[in-house]
C-alpha positions in Angstrom: 21.7 -11.0 -54.5 23.2 -7.6 -55.4 21.9 -5.6 -52.5 21.6 -1.8 -52.0 24.6 0.4 -52.8 23.1 3.9 -52.4 24.6 5.3 -49.2 21.6 7.4 -48.2 19.2 4.6 -48.8 21.4 2.2 -46.7 21.6 4.7 -43.8 17.8 5.4 -43.8 16.8 1.7 -43.9 19.5 -0.1 -41.9 17.1 -1.0 -39.0 19.7 -2.1 -36.4 18.6 -5.2 -34.5 20.3 -6.3 -31.3 20.6 -10.1 -31.3 20.1 -12.2 -28.3 23.0 -13.7 -26.5 26.6 -12.8 -25.9 29.5 -13.7 -28.2 33.3 -14.0 -27.9 36.2 -14.3 -30.2 38.6 -17.3 -29.9 41.7 -18.3 -31.8 42.5 -22.0 -32.2 44.7 -24.2 -34.3 42.5 -25.5 -37.2 43.2 -29.1 -36.2 42.0 -28.4 -32.6 38.9 -26.7 -33.8 38.0 -29.6 -36.1 38.1 -32.0 -33.1 35.6 -30.0 -31.2 31.9 -29.9 -31.8 31.5 -26.1 -32.1 28.8 -24.0 -33.8 30.6 -20.7 -34.7 28.5 -17.9 -36.2 31.7 -16.7 -38.0 35.2 -17.8 -38.7 38.2 -16.6 -40.5 41.5 -18.4 -41.1 44.5 -16.3 -40.4 48.2 -17.1 -40.5 48.2 -17.3 -36.7 45.2 -19.5 -36.3 41.5 -20.0 -36.9 39.4 -17.1 -35.4 36.0 -18.2 -34.3 33.1 -16.1 -33.2 31.1 -18.2 -30.7 28.4 -17.9 -28.2 30.1 -17.1 -24.9 28.4 -20.0 -23.2 29.7 -22.4 -25.8 33.3 -21.1 -25.4 33.1 -21.5 -21.6 31.6 -25.0 -21.9 34.5 -26.0 -24.0 37.1 -24.3 -21.7 38.3 -22.1 -24.6 40.3 -19.0 -24.1 38.4 -16.0 -25.5 38.4 -12.3 -25.8 36.0 -9.4 -26.4 32.7 -10.4 -24.8 30.2 -8.7 -27.1 26.7 -8.4 -28.5 25.8 -8.7 -32.2 23.8 -5.9 -33.9 22.6 -6.8 -37.4 21.9 -4.0 -39.7 18.7 -5.2 -41.3 19.1 -3.8 -44.8 20.3 -5.9 -47.7 23.6 -4.1 -48.4 25.7 -4.6 -51.4 29.2 -5.9 -50.7 30.3 -3.1 -53.1 28.6 -0.3 -51.2 30.9 2.6 -50.5 31.1 4.4 -47.2 28.3 2.6 -45.3 30.3 0.9 -42.6 32.7 3.9 -42.6 29.9 6.2 -41.4 28.4 3.7 -39.0 31.7 2.9 -37.3 32.8 6.5 -37.3 29.6 7.4 -35.4 30.2 4.7 -32.9 33.8 5.8 -32.5 32.7 9.3 -31.7 30.9 7.8 -28.7 33.8 5.7 -27.6 32.3 2.4 -28.7 34.6 -0.1 -30.3 33.2 -2.2 -33.0 34.2 -5.3 -35.1 32.2 -5.2 -38.3 31.6 -8.2 -40.5 29.9 -8.0 -43.9 28.0 -11.0 -45.2 26.1 -11.5 -48.4 22.9 -9.9 -47.1 23.7 -7.9 -44.0 26.4 -6.2 -42.0 26.9 -7.3 -38.5 28.5 -5.2 -35.7 30.0 -6.8 -32.6 30.2 -4.2 -29.8 31.3 -4.6 -26.2 28.4 -6.1 -24.2 28.2 -3.3 -21.8 27.9 -0.7 -24.6 25.3 -2.5 -26.7 22.4 -0.3 -25.7 24.5 2.8 -26.2 25.4 1.5 -29.7 21.7 1.0 -30.5 20.9 4.6 -29.5 23.8 5.9 -31.7 22.6 3.8 -34.7 19.0 5.0 -34.2 20.4 8.6 -34.3 22.2 7.8 -37.5 18.9 6.7 -39.1 17.1 9.8 -37.9 19.9 12.1 -39.2 19.9 10.4 -42.6 16.2 11.1 -42.9 16.7 14.8 -42.0 19.6 15.1 -44.5 17.3 13.9 -47.3 14.7 16.6 -46.4 17.4 19.3 -46.9 18.2 17.9 -50.4 
């Protein structure tokens, strides 16, 4: 389960995939969250509360306060958790185009949460990153 650590290989093979659905971020007291029947795709316990990443429909159905309606882009390359610079380059390129991103790394892939209205723009930027990485290898 080591994954790829070579930066150029990661950039050339990241295959961004826009996932279906819209997601949101919620913060709840852990005791409140445990009483609800929720299916978060991500969670993180912070001092201030339990952050959940939920389908927007699920948050609305449970009358939860939420923020950051977003789309999830999965970078379909098995990246190492020890890879250096991969997300730095990806997020920098999105930032250059005024696209905010919340990146989450899991054991196999990196996942980017971008504002819903900028998802298609983000996909174009990521496609350009892949193309540029192939051109940079040709110059080596």
